[in-house]
N, C-alpha and C positions, 0 to 999 in steps of 0.2 A: 742497576743503573749506577753510573759514576758521574759525579758533577765536580768540575774543578774550577777554580777561580773564585774571586771575591767580587763584591760589587753587585750592581743590579742584575736581574735575571738575564736580560739579553746579552750581557757581556761574558757570561759563563759558558764553559764548554761542557756539554752533556753527552755521555756515551752510554749505550745500552746493549744488551745481548738478549736474544730470544731463541729458545730451543725450537728448531725446525724439524728435526728428525729426517727420516728418509734418505740418509746418506749425504745430506747437505754438508758442504765444507769438509769433505772426506780427507783432504790433505792437511787440515789444520786442527782446530778444536772441533772435533767431529760433531756434526749436527747443529752447530751454533751459527746464527747470523748476527752480524754486528751493525750498529747504527751510530751515527752522530746526529744529535738533535739540536735544534736551536729554539730557545725560549723567545717568544715574541713579546713585545711590550704590552700587547693587549691580553696576555695570559695564555695565548695559544702556543702550540709547539709544531714545528715543521721538521721534516726529515732532511738533513743535509746530504747524507749518503747512507747506503745500506748495502750489505753483501758480506763477502768473506774478508774484507778489509777496506781501508780507506781508498777513496778514489785515486786514480793516478795523479801524482803531483801533490796530493794532500798528505798530511802527516798525522800520526796519532802519538801522543805523548812526546812530541817534539822530535820523533825519529822518522825521517822521511822514508827510510828503507824498511822500517818495522811496521808493525800493525798489531792488531788484536791477537792474531795467532802467535806472534812472537812470544808473548808472556803466557797467554792462556793455553797454548799448545802443550806446554810441559806440565799442566795441572790435571792430568788424566785421572789421578786418584780422587779428585773432587768434581768429576764431570766437567772439567775445564773452567770451573768457577775459581777465580784466582784473586787473592788479596794478601798483602803481607801478614795480616793478623791470622788469617786462615792457615797460611803456610807455616807460621811459627807454631800454631796449635798442633798441626800434623807432625811436626818434628819431635814432639814430646813422646 
């Protein structure tokens, strides 16, 4: 899970990934499904979108033509789990 932004919970952006298997997302980060979640003021969480990337017209990381697969797709050595810290550790 990745949470960005400061402030109260409902104003933050939350993204998550779940391993699906079965050949899901075969053209991207193989077998991973992506989610954008929204923290509700009452403590609940709702799904904004889910699938192989952001909904049409939506953006991830401020890049309207990008998506989760853009960064994670190149991280095959770590089963598509990507973070700058993990990448720097693998470079050693």
